[in-house]
GUVEXVEX-290411 format. One record per residue (C-alpha): x, y, z; residue number from 1. Coordinates in nm, 2 decimals. Layout:
residues N
+--------+--------+--------+-----+
:     xx :     yy :     zz : pos :
+--------+--------+--------+-----+
:      X :      Y :      Z : NUM :
...
+--------+--------+--------+-----+
end
This chain:
residues 398
+--------+--------+--------+-----+
:     xx :     yy :     zz : pos :
+--------+--------+--------+-----+
:   3.52 :  -0.37 :   0.88 :   1 :
:   3.34 :  -0.04 :   0.96 :   2 :
:   3.49 :   0.13 :   0.65 :   3 :
:   3.40 :  -0.16 :   0.43 :   4 :
:   3.04 :  -0.14 :   0.55 :   5 :
:   3.03 :   0.23 :   0.48 :   6 :
:   3.17 :   0.18 :   0.13 :   7 :
:   2.92 :  -0.10 :   0.06 :   8 :
:   2.63 :   0.13 :   0.17 :   9 :
:   2.75 :   0.40 :  -0.08 :  10 :
:   2.77 :   0.15 :  -0.37 :  11 :
:   2.43 :   0.01 :  -0.29 :  12 :
:   2.29 :   0.36 :  -0.27 :  13 :
:   2.42 :   0.44 :  -0.61 :  14 :
:   2.28 :   0.13 :  -0.77 :  15 :
:   1.94 :   0.18 :  -0.61 :  16 :
:   1.94 :   0.55 :  -0.70 :  17 :
:   1.98 :   0.46 :  -1.07 :  18 :
:   1.70 :   0.21 :  -1.05 :  19 :
:   1.48 :   0.47 :  -0.88 :  20 :
:   1.55 :   0.72 :  -1.15 :  21 :
:   1.45 :   0.47 :  -1.42 :  22 :
:   1.13 :   0.40 :  -1.23 :  23 :
:   1.04 :   0.77 :  -1.25 :  24 :
:   0.99 :   0.85 :  -0.88 :  25 :
:   0.89 :   1.22 :  -0.82 :  26 :
:   1.16 :   1.46 :  -0.72 :  27 :
:   1.21 :   1.65 :  -0.40 :  28 :
:   1.24 :   2.02 :  -0.42 :  29 :
:   1.55 :   2.22 :  -0.32 :  30 :
:   1.91 :   2.15 :  -0.24 :  31 :
:   1.99 :   1.79 :  -0.14 :  32 :
:   2.17 :   1.86 :   0.19 :  33 :
:   1.90 :   2.11 :   0.30 :  34 :
:   1.62 :   1.87 :   0.22 :  35 :
:   1.80 :   1.60 :   0.42 :  36 :
:   1.84 :   1.84 :   0.71 :  37 :
:   1.47 :   1.93 :   0.69 :  38 :
:   1.37 :   1.57 :   0.69 :  39 :
:   1.59 :   1.49 :   0.99 :  40 :
:   1.46 :   1.80 :   1.17 :  41 :
:   1.10 :   1.69 :   1.11 :  42 :
:   1.16 :   1.34 :   1.24 :  43 :
:   1.36 :   1.44 :   1.55 :  44 :
:   1.17 :   1.48 :   1.87 :  45 :
:   0.90 :   1.32 :   2.08 :  46 :
:   0.58 :   1.20 :   1.92 :  47 :
:   0.27 :   1.02 :   2.05 :  48 :
:  -0.04 :   0.86 :   1.90 :  49 :
:  -0.24 :   0.91 :   2.22 :  50 :
:  -0.48 :   1.16 :   2.06 :  51 :
:  -0.57 :   0.91 :   1.79 :  52 :
:  -0.63 :   0.64 :   2.06 :  53 :
:  -0.85 :   0.88 :   2.26 :  54 :
:  -1.06 :   0.96 :   1.95 :  55 :
:  -1.10 :   0.59 :   1.88 :  56 :
:  -1.19 :   0.51 :   2.24 :  57 :
:  -1.45 :   0.79 :   2.25 :  58 :
:  -1.63 :   0.67 :   1.94 :  59 :
:  -1.97 :   0.51 :   2.00 :  60 :
:  -1.91 :   0.20 :   1.80 :  61 :
:  -1.81 :  -0.16 :   1.86 :  62 :
:  -1.45 :  -0.23 :   1.95 :  63 :
:  -1.34 :  -0.31 :   1.60 :  64 :
:  -0.99 :  -0.46 :   1.58 :  65 :
:  -0.90 :  -0.23 :   1.30 :  66 :
:  -0.92 :   0.08 :   1.53 :  67 :
:  -0.59 :   0.19 :   1.69 :  68 :
:  -0.62 :   0.15 :   2.06 :  69 :
:  -0.26 :   0.10 :   2.17 :  70 :
:  -0.08 :   0.41 :   2.30 :  71 :
:   0.27 :   0.46 :   2.17 :  72 :
:   0.55 :   0.71 :   2.22 :  73 :
:   0.79 :   0.76 :   1.93 :  74 :
:   1.13 :   0.92 :   2.02 :  75 :
:   1.39 :   1.00 :   1.76 :  76 :
:   1.73 :   1.14 :   1.85 :  77 :
:   1.98 :   1.30 :   1.62 :  78 :
:   2.32 :   1.15 :   1.69 :  79 :
:   2.67 :   1.28 :   1.64 :  80 :
:   2.80 :   0.95 :   1.51 :  81 :
:   3.06 :   1.01 :   1.23 :  82 :
:   3.15 :   0.64 :   1.23 :  83 :
:   2.80 :   0.57 :   1.10 :  84 :
:   2.73 :   0.86 :   0.87 :  85 :
:   2.69 :   1.23 :   0.84 :  86 :
:   2.32 :   1.25 :   0.94 :  87 :
:   2.22 :   0.98 :   1.19 :  88 :
:   1.89 :   0.92 :   1.37 :  89 :
:   1.82 :   0.68 :   1.66 :  90 :
:   1.46 :   0.57 :   1.70 :  91 :
:   1.29 :   0.41 :   2.00 :  92 :
:   0.92 :   0.34 :   2.01 :  93 :
:   0.75 :   0.23 :   2.33 :  94 :
:   0.40 :   0.12 :   2.42 :  95 :
:   0.24 :   0.29 :   2.72 :  96 :
:   0.16 :  -0.07 :   2.85 :  97 :
:   0.54 :  -0.14 :   2.86 :  98 :
:   0.72 :   0.19 :   2.89 :  99 :
:   1.06 :   0.04 :   2.99 : 100 :
:   1.09 :  -0.17 :   2.67 : 101 :
:   1.16 :  -0.04 :   2.32 : 102 :
:   0.91 :  -0.22 :   2.10 : 103 :
:   1.09 :  -0.08 :   1.79 : 104 :
:   1.45 :   0.03 :   1.80 : 105 :
:   1.69 :   0.11 :   1.52 : 106 :
:   1.95 :   0.35 :   1.38 : 107 :
:   1.90 :   0.53 :   1.06 : 108 :
:   2.15 :   0.70 :   0.84 : 109 :
:   2.01 :   0.95 :   0.59 : 110 :
:   2.16 :   1.03 :   0.24 : 111 :
:   2.05 :   1.23 :  -0.06 : 112 :
:   2.02 :   1.04 :  -0.39 : 113 :
:   2.11 :   1.30 :  -0.65 : 114 :
:   2.01 :   1.10 :  -0.96 : 115 :
:   1.65 :   1.03 :  -0.84 : 116 :
:   1.62 :   1.34 :  -0.62 : 117 :
:   1.52 :   1.13 :  -0.32 : 118 :
:   1.61 :   1.09 :   0.04 : 119 :
:   1.73 :   0.74 :   0.13 : 120 :
:   1.70 :   0.62 :   0.49 : 121 :
:   1.94 :   0.33 :   0.55 : 122 :
:   1.79 :   0.12 :   0.84 : 123 :
:   2.06 :  -0.03 :   1.06 : 124 :
:   1.94 :  -0.32 :   1.28 : 125 :
:   2.13 :  -0.42 :   1.60 : 126 :
:   2.31 :  -0.74 :   1.55 : 127 :
:   2.27 :  -0.86 :   1.91 : 128 :
:   1.95 :  -0.91 :   2.10 : 129 :
:   1.59 :  -0.96 :   1.98 : 130 :
:   1.44 :  -0.78 :   1.68 : 131 :
:   1.16 :  -0.63 :   1.89 : 132 :
:   1.09 :  -0.55 :   2.26 : 133 :
:   1.45 :  -0.46 :   2.33 : 134 :
:   1.62 :  -0.30 :   2.63 : 135 :
:   1.61 :   0.08 :   2.61 : 136 :
:   1.95 :   0.23 :   2.52 : 137 :
:   2.12 :   0.56 :   2.60 : 138 :
:   2.16 :   0.77 :   2.28 : 139 :
:   2.52 :   0.85 :   2.38 : 140 :
:   2.59 :   0.47 :   2.39 : 141 :
:   2.44 :   0.42 :   2.05 : 142 :
:   2.64 :   0.71 :   1.91 : 143 :
:   2.97 :   0.54 :   2.02 : 144 :
:   2.89 :   0.22 :   1.83 : 145 :
:   3.06 :   0.12 :   1.51 : 146 :
:   2.90 :   0.01 :   1.18 : 147 :
:   3.00 :  -0.35 :   1.23 : 148 :
:   2.76 :  -0.37 :   1.53 : 149 :
:   2.47 :  -0.33 :   1.29 : 150 :
:   2.31 :  -0.53 :   1.01 : 151 :
:   2.21 :  -0.34 :   0.70 : 152 :
:   1.95 :  -0.49 :   0.46 : 153 :
:   1.96 :  -0.26 :   0.16 : 154 :
:   1.63 :  -0.39 :   0.01 : 155 :
:   1.45 :  -0.28 :   0.33 : 156 :
:   1.57 :   0.08 :   0.32 : 157 :
:   1.32 :   0.37 :   0.30 : 158 :
:   1.29 :   0.64 :   0.02 : 159 :
:   1.11 :   0.97 :   0.05 : 160 :
:   1.02 :   1.26 :  -0.17 : 161 :
:   0.90 :   1.61 :  -0.08 : 162 :
:   0.54 :   1.71 :  -0.16 : 163 :
:   0.55 :   2.08 :  -0.21 : 164 :
:   0.17 :   2.13 :  -0.23 : 165 :
:   0.11 :   1.95 :   0.11 : 166 :
:   0.44 :   2.06 :   0.26 : 167 :
:   0.54 :   1.71 :   0.37 : 168 :
:   0.76 :   1.41 :   0.30 : 169 :
:   0.60 :   1.09 :   0.16 : 170 :
:   0.76 :   0.75 :   0.11 : 171 :
:   0.85 :   0.41 :   0.25 : 172 :
:   0.99 :   0.08 :   0.14 : 173 :
:   1.01 :  -0.02 :  -0.23 : 174 :
:   0.72 :  -0.24 :  -0.32 : 175 :
:   0.77 :  -0.61 :  -0.26 : 176 :
:   1.15 :  -0.57 :  -0.21 : 177 :
:   1.19 :  -0.62 :   0.16 : 178 :
:   1.15 :  -1.00 :   0.16 : 179 :
:   1.23 :  -1.26 :   0.43 : 180 :
:   1.14 :  -1.61 :   0.53 : 181 :
:   0.89 :  -1.65 :   0.81 : 182 :
:   0.90 :  -1.97 :   1.01 : 183 :
:   0.53 :  -2.03 :   0.99 : 184 :
:   0.40 :  -1.83 :   0.69 : 185 :
:   0.69 :  -1.90 :   0.46 : 186 :
:   0.82 :  -1.62 :   0.22 : 187 :
:   0.68 :  -1.28 :   0.30 : 188 :
:   0.76 :  -0.92 :   0.22 : 189 :
:   0.73 :  -0.61 :   0.44 : 190 :
:   0.53 :  -0.30 :   0.35 : 191 :
:   0.61 :   0.03 :   0.53 : 192 :
:   0.46 :   0.36 :   0.42 : 193 :
:   0.52 :   0.69 :   0.60 : 194 :
:   0.41 :   1.05 :   0.59 : 195 :
:   0.60 :   1.32 :   0.78 : 196 :
:   0.54 :   1.69 :   0.82 : 197 :
:   0.64 :   1.95 :   1.07 : 198 :
:   0.39 :   1.86 :   1.33 : 199 :
:   0.30 :   1.49 :   1.29 : 200 :
:   0.42 :   1.15 :   1.16 : 201 :
:   0.20 :   0.87 :   1.02 : 202 :
:   0.30 :   0.52 :   0.92 : 203 :
:   0.16 :   0.18 :   0.82 : 204 :
:   0.36 :  -0.13 :   0.88 : 205 :
:   0.26 :  -0.48 :   0.77 : 206 :
:   0.39 :  -0.80 :   0.62 : 207 :
:   0.23 :  -0.99 :   0.32 : 208 :
:   0.24 :  -1.36 :   0.24 : 209 :
:   0.40 :  -1.41 :  -0.10 : 210 :
:   0.20 :  -1.73 :  -0.16 : 211 :
:  -0.14 :  -1.58 :  -0.17 : 212 :
:  -0.10 :  -1.20 :  -0.11 : 213 :
:  -0.28 :  -1.21 :   0.23 : 214 :
:  -0.17 :  -1.01 :   0.53 : 215 :
:   0.04 :  -1.20 :   0.77 : 216 :
:   0.08 :  -0.94 :   1.04 : 217 :
:   0.00 :  -0.57 :   1.09 : 218 :
:   0.02 :  -0.31 :   1.37 : 219 :
:  -0.33 :  -0.24 :   1.52 : 220 :
:  -0.54 :  -0.38 :   1.24 : 221 :
:  -0.51 :  -0.20 :   0.91 : 222 :
:  -0.52 :   0.15 :   1.04 : 223 :
:  -0.25 :   0.41 :   1.00 : 224 :
:  -0.08 :   0.51 :   1.32 : 225 :
:  -0.10 :   0.89 :   1.36 : 226 :
:   0.16 :   1.04 :   1.58 : 227 :
:   0.14 :   1.41 :   1.69 : 228 :
:   0.46 :   1.59 :   1.78 : 229 :
:   0.48 :   1.66 :   2.15 : 230 :
:   0.82 :   1.85 :   2.14 : 231 :
:   1.13 :   1.90 :   1.93 : 232 :
:   1.33 :   1.74 :   2.21 : 233 :
:   1.30 :   1.36 :   2.24 : 234 :
:   1.29 :   1.39 :   2.62 : 235 :
:   1.14 :   1.69 :   2.82 : 236 :
:   1.24 :   1.80 :   3.16 : 237 :
:   1.04 :   1.73 :   3.48 : 238 :
:   0.84 :   1.45 :   3.31 : 239 :
:   0.66 :   1.69 :   3.08 : 240 :
:   0.44 :   1.53 :   2.81 : 241 :
:   0.43 :   1.83 :   2.58 : 242 :
:   0.64 :   2.14 :   2.52 : 243 :
:   0.50 :   2.49 :   2.57 : 244 :
:   0.54 :   2.56 :   2.20 : 245 :
:   0.33 :   2.26 :   2.10 : 246 :
:   0.07 :   2.32 :   2.37 : 247 :
:   0.02 :   2.68 :   2.25 : 248 :
:   0.00 :   2.57 :   1.89 : 249 :
:  -0.28 :   2.32 :   1.98 : 250 :
:  -0.48 :   2.56 :   2.19 : 251 :
:  -0.46 :   2.88 :   1.99 : 252 :
:  -0.78 :   3.03 :   2.15 : 253 :
:  -0.67 :   2.96 :   2.51 : 254 :
:  -0.31 :   3.04 :   2.44 : 255 :
:  -0.39 :   3.38 :   2.30 : 256 :
:  -0.55 :   3.48 :   2.62 : 257 :
:  -0.24 :   3.50 :   2.83 : 258 :
:  -0.20 :   3.83 :   3.02 : 259 :
:  -0.37 :   4.04 :   3.28 : 260 :
:  -0.74 :   4.10 :   3.24 : 261 :
:  -0.95 :   4.36 :   3.42 : 262 :
:  -1.33 :   4.32 :   3.42 : 263 :
:  -1.66 :   4.30 :   3.61 : 264 :
:  -1.85 :   4.00 :   3.72 : 265 :
:  -2.23 :   4.01 :   3.71 : 266 :
:  -2.41 :   3.73 :   3.90 : 267 :
:  -2.78 :   3.66 :   3.83 : 268 :
:  -3.02 :   3.40 :   3.97 : 269 :
:  -3.21 :   3.14 :   3.76 : 270 :
:  -3.46 :   3.40 :   3.65 : 271 :
:  -3.20 :   3.66 :   3.55 : 272 :
:  -3.23 :   3.89 :   3.85 : 273 :
:  -2.90 :   4.06 :   3.93 : 274 :
:  -2.76 :   3.93 :   4.26 : 275 :
:  -2.43 :   4.13 :   4.27 : 276 :
:  -2.16 :   4.30 :   4.06 : 277 :
:  -1.80 :   4.34 :   4.15 : 278 :
:  -1.46 :   4.41 :   3.98 : 279 :
:  -1.21 :   4.14 :   3.90 : 280 :
:  -0.85 :   4.09 :   3.79 : 281 :
:  -0.74 :   3.77 :   3.61 : 282 :
:  -0.37 :   3.69 :   3.55 : 283 :
:  -0.32 :   3.39 :   3.32 : 284 :
:   0.00 :   3.23 :   3.18 : 285 :
:   0.13 :   2.92 :   3.02 : 286 :
:   0.45 :   2.82 :   3.20 : 287 :
:   0.79 :   2.75 :   3.04 : 288 :
:   0.91 :   2.39 :   2.99 : 289 :
:   1.03 :   2.21 :   3.30 : 290 :
:   0.77 :   2.35 :   3.55 : 291 :
:   0.55 :   2.12 :   3.75 : 292 :
:   0.24 :   2.26 :   3.58 : 293 :
:   0.18 :   2.39 :   3.23 : 294 :
:  -0.07 :   2.66 :   3.32 : 295 :
:  -0.11 :   2.91 :   3.61 : 296 :
:  -0.39 :   3.16 :   3.68 : 297 :
:  -0.48 :   3.41 :   3.95 : 298 :
:  -0.84 :   3.52 :   4.00 : 299 :
:  -0.85 :   3.83 :   4.22 : 300 :
:  -1.21 :   3.92 :   4.31 : 301 :
:  -1.27 :   4.28 :   4.43 : 302 :
:  -0.90 :   4.39 :   4.39 : 303 :
:  -0.80 :   4.66 :   4.63 : 304 :
:  -1.12 :   4.63 :   4.84 : 305 :
:  -1.15 :   4.51 :   5.20 : 306 :
:  -1.31 :   4.19 :   5.10 : 307 :
:  -1.05 :   4.11 :   4.82 : 308 :
:  -1.02 :   3.74 :   4.76 : 309 :
:  -0.76 :   3.55 :   4.55 : 310 :
:  -0.80 :   3.20 :   4.39 : 311 :
:  -0.49 :   3.03 :   4.24 : 312 :
:  -0.54 :   2.77 :   3.97 : 313 :
:  -0.30 :   2.53 :   3.80 : 314 :
:  -0.33 :   2.33 :   3.48 : 315 :
:  -0.16 :   2.03 :   3.31 : 316 :
:  -0.20 :   1.92 :   2.95 : 317 :
:  -0.38 :   1.59 :   2.90 : 318 :
:  -0.37 :   1.46 :   2.54 : 319 :
:  -0.62 :   1.71 :   2.38 : 320 :
:  -0.73 :   1.93 :   2.67 : 321 :
:  -0.61 :   2.11 :   2.97 : 322 :
:  -0.68 :   1.96 :   3.31 : 323 :
:  -0.69 :   2.23 :   3.58 : 324 :
:  -0.79 :   2.27 :   3.95 : 325 :
:  -0.80 :   2.52 :   4.23 : 326 :
:  -0.92 :   2.50 :   4.60 : 327 :
:  -1.28 :   2.49 :   4.49 : 328 :
:  -1.31 :   2.34 :   4.14 : 329 :
:  -1.16 :   2.08 :   3.91 : 330 :
:  -1.22 :   2.04 :   3.54 : 331 :
:  -1.12 :   2.07 :   3.18 : 332 :
:  -1.06 :   2.34 :   2.93 : 333 :
:  -1.06 :   2.30 :   2.55 : 334 :
:  -1.07 :   2.51 :   2.24 : 335 :
:  -1.38 :   2.47 :   2.03 : 336 :
:  -1.27 :   2.34 :   1.69 : 337 :
:  -1.60 :   2.42 :   1.53 : 338 :
:  -1.52 :   2.80 :   1.57 : 339 :
:  -1.32 :   2.86 :   1.26 : 340 :
:  -1.21 :   3.20 :   1.39 : 341 :
:  -1.02 :   3.03 :   1.68 : 342 :
:  -1.16 :   3.27 :   1.93 : 343 :
:  -1.37 :   3.04 :   2.15 : 344 :
:  -1.29 :   2.79 :   2.43 : 345 :
:  -1.50 :   2.60 :   2.68 : 346 :
:  -1.46 :   2.49 :   3.04 : 347 :
:  -1.65 :   2.22 :   3.23 : 348 :
:  -1.59 :   2.19 :   3.60 : 349 :
:  -1.71 :   2.03 :   3.92 : 350 :
:  -1.68 :   2.14 :   4.28 : 351 :
:  -1.42 :   1.94 :   4.48 : 352 :
:  -1.64 :   1.92 :   4.79 : 353 :
:  -1.84 :   1.63 :   4.63 : 354 :
:  -2.15 :   1.84 :   4.56 : 355 :
:  -2.34 :   1.76 :   4.24 : 356 :
:  -2.31 :   2.11 :   4.10 : 357 :
:  -2.18 :   2.12 :   3.74 : 358 :
:  -2.02 :   2.44 :   3.61 : 359 :
:  -1.98 :   2.52 :   3.24 : 360 :
:  -1.83 :   2.83 :   3.08 : 361 :
:  -1.78 :   2.97 :   2.73 : 362 :
:  -1.51 :   3.22 :   2.67 : 363 :
:  -1.52 :   3.43 :   2.35 : 364 :
:  -1.28 :   3.70 :   2.23 : 365 :
:  -1.39 :   3.99 :   2.02 : 366 :
:  -1.30 :   3.93 :   1.65 : 367 :
:  -1.23 :   4.30 :   1.61 : 368 :
:  -1.02 :   4.35 :   1.93 : 369 :
:  -0.82 :   4.06 :   2.07 : 370 :
:  -0.79 :   4.25 :   2.40 : 371 :
:  -1.16 :   4.22 :   2.47 : 372 :
:  -1.34 :   3.90 :   2.58 : 373 :
:  -1.68 :   3.78 :   2.71 : 374 :
:  -1.75 :   3.49 :   2.94 : 375 :
:  -2.07 :   3.32 :   3.04 : 376 :
:  -2.09 :   3.07 :   3.33 : 377 :
:  -2.37 :   2.84 :   3.43 : 378 :
:  -2.41 :   2.66 :   3.76 : 379 :
:  -2.64 :   2.35 :   3.71 : 380 :
:  -2.77 :   2.09 :   3.96 : 381 :
:  -3.01 :   1.81 :   3.88 : 382 :
:  -3.09 :   1.96 :   3.54 : 383 :
:  -3.18 :   2.30 :   3.68 : 384 :
:  -2.99 :   2.63 :   3.65 : 385 :
:  -2.90 :   2.76 :   4.00 : 386 :
:  -2.74 :   3.09 :   3.88 : 387 :
:  -2.53 :   3.24 :   3.60 : 388 :
:  -2.23 :   3.47 :   3.58 : 389 :
:  -2.16 :   3.71 :   3.30 : 390 :
:  -1.81 :   3.86 :   3.27 : 391 :
:  -1.68 :   4.14 :   3.04 : 392 :
:  -1.30 :   4.19 :   3.05 : 393 :
:  -1.03 :   4.39 :   2.88 : 394 :
:  -0.66 :   4.28 :   2.87 : 395 :
:  -0.43 :   4.54 :   3.01 : 396 :
:  -0.09 :   4.35 :   2.97 : 397 :
:   0.02 :   4.08 :   2.74 : 398 :
+--------+--------+--------+-----+
end
């Protein structure tokens, strides 16, 4: 039965490929096998749309139903499943509101269609169990399954081409081909469009009534879901939400300031009068995957002096910023996107003792020398500046 299913998939693939060629679909660049491997590599890993949801939630506008507000994790595993195909992916998408249930779950085999120069994604649906909101499955269990444990609906397969200018794959279902009978709406067809690049995946999924062309159902209104890659591995150790590699890519200004910095703190009062000056040593690092925290920093005030003091800070990534704390302060760090040079980041902090003092800090690196940076800190209470600190530093070790 398994071999018959595989042969049927190949025949259907050839027929669809010829049809695609006649329809004039744009070609993908490069060798077929390498293009398939690139596609599978781009789609394998852990993705989340949490940044899109946060942006929508932060907007000062009515709660329009079209705005995406449902957090989802999108995990894709590459399986060694020769009984199913040469390149096989296993997809599980969960909602943060129900993390123990796979809202979407399917297996996909990926082929290269030579005649039309396209990637074909054969969607294999599990024969047993519900179509949605399924029990989570171990990837090794799925890899051991045979083809006769799945249903394959060829008209619902996905086709992708490579856009060299934008360095991404684009595609989806053939228009008005994936048809089925809905028990309430009657005959409908599914629409699925998707864009995939090295760092993100976007898709739109909806069904259309054939009787009048209206939308029967759609995920989160009519918006595209935008998933950012959190890691190349579908599951990270120690419950991490993001890999060090991705975190450093998202925070280039902060990430580029790892190392040991020597400098001088100058504290002034609200009128600018110098209160004190003293030497400092800062040691900052983003930690490898699997650690309890993503970030660690040591602030050593007056190093080597009798009144030397050390403050240890820890940080954890939270969607689009770094949450950090030490014995005195707790707050957020974020790169300033409006600085096109990528050399500026900002901190906002509060004292953990419950006082109403707000601390804000800007860190800027020198455009001509990446080993020099300047920091300016303000301590504010009830709208009044209490004091300021200016810091000049030089990095002595990477």
